[in-house]
Kinemage of the C-alpha trace (Angstrom):
@kinemage 1
@onewidth
@group {chain A} dominant
@subgroup {mainchain}
@vectorlist {calphas} color= white
{ca met a 1} P -0.016 -0.039 0.059
{ca asn a 2} L 1.527 3.315 -0.998
{ca glu a 3} L 1.048 6.402 1.134
{ca ser a 4} L -1.903 7.939 -0.997
{ca glu a 5} L -3.724 4.527 -0.814
{ca ala a 6} L -3.082 4.459 3.052
{ca arg a 7} L -4.673 7.964 3.264
{ca arg a 8} L -7.792 7.157 1.356
{ca glu a 9} L -8.265 3.937 3.594
{ca gly a 10} L -7.788 6.238 6.893
{ca gly a 11} L -4.473 4.631 7.935
{ca leu a 12} L -0.976 5.758 8.356
{ca pro a 13} L 1.567 4.878 5.820
{ca arg a 14} L 3.841 1.833 7.156
{ca ala a 15} L 7.582 2.225 7.563
{ca gly a 16} L 10.315 -0.021 8.549
{ca gly a 17} L 11.962 -0.114 12.019
{ca gly a 18} L 14.774 2.216 10.696
{ca arg a 19} L 12.589 5.079 9.631
{ca ala a 20} L 14.112 8.281 11.227
{ca ala a 21} L 11.902 10.358 13.646
{ca asp a 22} L 11.811 13.305 10.930
{ca ala a 23} L 10.367 11.028 8.343
{ca val a 24} L 7.464 9.903 10.713
{ca ala a 25} L 6.910 13.270 11.528
{ca asp a 26} L 6.591 14.312 7.860
{ca ala a 27} L 4.248 11.547 7.257
{ca leu a 28} L 1.962 12.649 10.126
{ca arg a 29} L 2.432 16.084 9.187
{ca gln a 30} L 1.083 15.363 5.650
{ca arg a 31} L -2.033 13.666 7.217
{ca ile a 32} L -2.631 16.912 9.517
{ca gln a 33} L -2.374 19.181 6.485
{ca ala a 34} L -4.802 16.829 4.632
{ca asn a 35} L -7.368 17.093 7.429
{ca asp a 36} L -7.152 13.220 7.861
{ca leu a 37} L -6.292 13.986 11.519
{ca ala a 38} L -8.576 16.561 12.495
{ca pro a 39} L -7.813 19.087 15.255
{ca gly a 40} L -8.258 17.378 18.767
{ca ala a 41} L -7.427 13.956 17.514
{ca trp a 42} L -4.962 12.133 19.968
{ca leu a 43} L -1.782 10.808 18.563
{ca arg a 44} L -0.794 7.963 20.873
{ca glu a 45} L 2.773 6.543 20.986
{ca ala a 46} L 1.805 2.943 21.132
{ca arg a 47} L -0.325 3.275 18.247
{ca leu a 48} L 2.273 5.083 16.080
{ca cys a 49} L 4.912 2.246 17.176
{ca ala a 50} L 2.700 -0.235 15.971
{ca glu a 51} L 1.583 1.387 12.726
{ca phe a 52} L 5.076 2.586 11.660
{ca gly a 53} L 7.053 -0.190 13.061
{ca val a 54} L 9.279 2.027 15.280
{ca gly a 55} L 10.201 2.230 18.987
{ca arg a 56} L 8.849 4.648 21.515
{ca ser a 57} L 11.956 6.929 21.346
{ca ile a 58} L 11.388 7.683 17.394
{ca ala a 59} L 7.657 7.903 17.987
{ca arg a 60} L 8.163 10.375 20.890
{ca arg a 61} L 10.840 12.415 18.956
{ca ala a 62} L 8.374 12.587 15.967
{ca leu a 63} L 5.905 14.081 18.097
{ca arg a 64} L 8.265 16.529 19.503
{ca ile a 65} L 9.152 17.722 16.090
{ca leu a 66} L 5.438 18.321 15.399
{ca gly a 67} L 5.207 20.107 18.573
{ca glu a 68} L 7.861 22.565 17.758
{ca asp a 69} L 6.060 23.353 14.431
{ca gly a 70} L 2.769 24.188 16.418
{ca leu a 71} L 0.716 21.030 14.721
{ca val a 72} L 0.490 19.117 18.059
{ca glu a 73} L 0.012 20.057 21.604
{ca ile a 74} L 1.808 17.625 23.988
{ca glu a 75} L 0.421 17.152 27.331
{ca glu a 76} L 2.179 15.873 30.273
{ca asn a 77} L 1.215 12.440 31.201
{ca arg a 78} L -1.464 12.384 28.338
{ca gly a 79} L 0.180 12.314 25.026
{ca ala a 80} L -0.161 14.551 22.076
{ca arg a 81} L -3.212 15.817 20.043
{ca val a 82} L -3.482 17.827 16.966
{ca ser a 83} L -3.675 21.578 17.478
{ca ala a 84} L -6.728 23.550 16.928
{ca thr a 85} L -5.710 26.772 15.215
{ca thr a 86} L -7.265 30.159 15.510
{ca ala a 87} L -7.817 32.777 13.009
{ca glu a 88} L -5.322 35.116 14.708
{ca glu a 89} L -2.433 32.602 14.663
{ca val a 90} L -3.116 32.001 10.813
{ca phe a 91} L -3.110 35.769 10.165
{ca asp a 92} L 0.285 36.057 12.080
{ca leu a 93} L 1.995 33.266 10.263
{ca tyr a 94} L 0.885 34.506 6.914
{ca glu a 95} L 2.179 37.811 7.765
{ca val a 96} L 5.670 36.418 8.443
{ca arg a 97} L 5.373 34.330 5.360
{ca ala a 98} L 4.750 37.283 3.245
{ca ala a 99} L 7.914 39.084 4.356
{ca leu a 100} L 9.985 36.067 3.907
{ca tyr a 101} L 8.537 35.352 0.472
{ca gly a 102} L 8.963 38.940 -0.521
{ca leu a 103} L 12.533 38.813 0.548
{ca ala a 104} L 13.166 35.298 -1.661
{ca ala a 105} L 11.672 37.041 -4.703
{ca arg a 106} L 13.867 40.053 -4.280
{ca phe a 107} L 17.087 37.996 -4.103
{ca ala a 108} L 15.870 35.709 -6.848
{ca cys a 109} L 15.738 38.863 -9.328
{ca leu a 110} L 19.207 40.226 -8.115
{ca arg a 111} L 21.001 36.755 -8.126
{ca met a 112} L 19.421 34.289 -10.470
{ca ser a 113} L 20.995 33.602 -13.903
{ca asp a 114} L 19.045 34.807 -17.000
{ca arg a 115} L 18.534 30.882 -17.753
{ca ala a 116} L 17.045 30.385 -14.503
{ca ile a 117} L 14.945 33.244 -14.854
{ca gly a 118} L 13.607 32.192 -18.163
{ca gln a 119} L 12.786 28.670 -16.526
{ca met a 120} L 10.829 30.527 -13.695
{ca ile a 121} L 8.914 32.479 -16.277
{ca asp a 122} L 8.139 29.208 -18.123
{ca asp a 123} L 6.968 27.811 -14.564
{ca ile a 124} L 4.675 30.725 -13.916
{ca asp a 125} L 3.126 30.360 -17.364
{ca arg a 126} L 2.387 26.772 -16.537
{ca leu a 127} L 0.792 27.732 -13.290
{ca leu a 128} L -1.392 30.351 -14.905
{ca asp a 129} L -2.154 28.022 -17.599
{ca ala a 130} L -3.225 25.322 -15.122
{ca ala a 131} L -5.502 27.919 -13.042
{ca ala a 132} L -7.207 29.079 -16.228
{ca ala a 133} L -8.108 25.411 -17.266
{ca gly a 134} L -9.812 24.736 -13.729
{ca ala a 135} L -7.016 22.670 -12.361
{ca pro a 136} L -7.597 21.582 -8.633
{ca ala a 137} L -6.580 24.363 -6.187
{ca glu a 138} L -4.159 21.881 -4.724
{ca gln a 139} L -2.148 21.508 -7.826
{ca val a 140} L -1.974 25.310 -8.269
{ca ile a 141} L -0.844 25.633 -4.871
{ca glu a 142} L 1.890 22.994 -5.037
{ca ala a 143} L 3.025 24.713 -8.341
{ca ser a 144} L 3.282 28.055 -6.525
{ca glu a 145} L 5.297 26.392 -3.579
{ca ala a 146} L 7.806 24.882 -6.255
{ca ile a 147} L 8.455 28.260 -7.662
{ca phe a 148} L 8.706 30.117 -4.247
{ca gly a 149} L 11.093 27.158 -3.343
{ca ala a 150} L 13.221 27.835 -6.221
{ca met a 151} L 13.438 31.580 -5.343
{ca ala a 152} L 14.518 30.636 -1.697
{ca asp a 153} L 17.317 28.971 -3.055
{ca his a 154} L 19.067 32.062 -3.824
{ca ala a 155} L 18.619 33.525 -0.371
{ca ser a 156} L 21.118 33.234 2.453
{ca ala a 157} L 21.398 30.041 4.621
{ca asp a 158} L 19.769 31.930 7.312
{ca ala a 159} L 16.891 33.276 5.359
{ca gln a 160} L 16.347 29.648 4.057
{ca arg a 161} L 16.284 28.358 7.363
{ca met a 162} L 13.554 30.689 8.300
{ca ile a 163} L 11.471 30.034 5.116
{ca ala a 164} L 11.717 26.454 5.779
{ca ser a 165} L 10.437 26.813 9.268
{ca ile a 166} L 7.497 28.950 8.334
{ca arg a 167} L 6.647 26.739 5.448
{ca arg a 168} L 6.206 23.816 7.858
{ca lys a 169} L 4.032 25.940 10.165
{ca thr a 170} L 1.732 27.466 7.537
{ca arg a 171} L 1.458 24.450 5.068
{ca phe a 172} L -1.272 23.074 7.211
{ca his a 173} L -3.493 25.947 6.387
{ca phe a 174} L -3.403 25.641 2.714
{ca ser a 175} L -6.553 23.604 2.482
{ca tyr a 176} L -8.226 26.704 3.628
{ca ala a 177} L -6.352 28.651 0.844
{ca ala a 178} L -7.611 26.238 -1.615
{ca leu a 179} L -11.244 26.883 -0.489
{ca ala a 180} L -10.728 30.611 -0.979
{ca leu a 181} L -9.449 30.070 -4.603
{ca ala a 182} L -12.674 28.089 -5.307
{ca ala a 183} L -14.838 30.847 -3.834
{ca his a 184} L -13.601 33.779 -5.752
{ca gly a 185} L -13.001 34.845 -9.290
{ca gly a 186} L -9.431 36.526 -9.761
{ca gly a 187} L -7.426 34.735 -7.146
{ca pro a 188} L -3.837 35.923 -6.556
{ca tyr a 189} L -2.996 35.679 -10.316
{ca asp a 190} L -2.647 39.426 -11.231
{ca his a 191} L 0.290 39.149 -8.618
{ca trp a 192} L 1.763 36.255 -10.242
{ca arg a 193} L 1.690 38.229 -13.489
{ca gln a 194} L 3.531 40.972 -11.914
{ca ile a 195} L 6.461 38.786 -10.614
{ca arg a 196} L 6.372 37.363 -14.205
{ca ala a 197} L 6.858 40.912 -15.558
{ca ala a 198} L 9.384 41.873 -13.064
{ca leu a 199} L 11.628 38.921 -13.387
{ca pro a 200} L 13.275 39.502 -16.801
{ca arg a 201} L 13.493 43.278 -15.957
{ca arg a 202} L 15.168 42.168 -12.572
{ca asp a 203} L 12.907 44.672 -10.875
{ca ala a 204} L 13.313 43.250 -7.217
{ca ala a 205} L 10.835 45.792 -5.757
{ca ala a 206} L 8.041 44.906 -8.098
{ca ala a 207} L 8.889 41.053 -7.808
{ca ser a 208} L 9.078 41.425 -3.979
{ca glu a 209} L 5.709 43.285 -3.832
{ca gly a 210} L 3.961 40.737 -5.910
{ca ala a 211} L 5.305 37.747 -3.813
{ca arg a 212} L 4.118 39.541 -0.781
{ca asn a 213} L 0.713 40.319 -2.121
{ca ile a 214} L -0.021 36.594 -3.160
{ca leu a 215} L 0.594 35.849 0.491
{ca tyr a 216} L -1.504 38.799 1.818
{ca phe a 217} L -4.421 37.552 -0.534
{ca met a 218} L -4.148 33.975 1.112
{ca gln a 219} L -3.778 35.594 4.554
{ca gly a 220} L -7.088 37.633 3.932
{ca glu a 221} L -8.935 34.829 2.508
{ca val a 222} L -7.900 32.198 4.846
{ca ala a 223} L -8.856 34.458 7.880
{ca arg a 224} L -12.135 35.280 6.281
{ca ile a 225} L -13.142 31.549 6.025
{ca met a 226} L -12.036 30.634 9.375
{ca leu a 227} L -13.835 33.561 11.029
{ca ala a 228} L -17.009 32.965 8.990
{ca his a 229} L -17.061 29.308 10.268
{ca arg a 230} L -15.750 29.857 13.639
{ca arg a 231} L -14.508 26.086 13.199
{ca gln a 232} L -12.280 23.902 11.103
{ca pro a 233} L -13.900 23.914 7.930
{ca gln a 234} L -14.823 20.349 6.450
{ca pro a 235} L -13.030 19.337 3.525
{ca met a 236} L -14.718 20.561 0.169
{ca gln a 237} L -13.925 20.064 -3.515
{ca arg a 238} L -10.429 21.829 -4.302
{ca thr a 239} L -10.933 23.462 -7.575
{ca ala a 240} L -9.331 26.415 -8.604
{ca ala a 241} L -11.272 29.414 -10.075
{ca pro a 242} L -10.657 30.023 -13.736
{ca val a 243} L -8.131 32.781 -14.352
{ca arg a 244} L -10.200 35.682 -15.733
């Protein structure tokens, strides 16, 4: 059974006894991100050991990793459970992410080779084409993250570490962003076009502004949805709105 099959059947992907704690944490993180593990769900060490085929020390460390990312709450003598996230926390995390992505876009403009910029423009075109064709929002989001990842490769080591950390913490909320893309017409695509236009000109200020505005769009829509529901939204069809 592969990981996607395991998710569909509600189980955890199985791993060998030598699986590292960070790999177990990543598998659990993906289930939390997909809302397969809902806020409040308990993650028992004994169950993790049985399903992943690992010892308690690895399971415990995996839960600590998730705790550091803010995805689970660890309670003394009780175990760990999936965190419930407030709109305020989401808003703050996206604010930090916007600043870091703006920084990454700025450095990409200043430091990328002409060939790399050409490749990134092609990637943005594919993202826009996919959105215009009504691709699932999850696919569009994955494409955007790949582009931002390529931008971050040109930032300093310290900046890359900060970006990696905030991505781990906010990726959980992209399911809400997918709902936002489905609910409204234009989405963040004008901001992507701004980045696309800025790259060949090496206009670092315009690229940075476009990157920040993409995250501000997500921030506003995610917070709006969470405030409207006052609870964790249930999974819905993740279809991106056509580009207008």
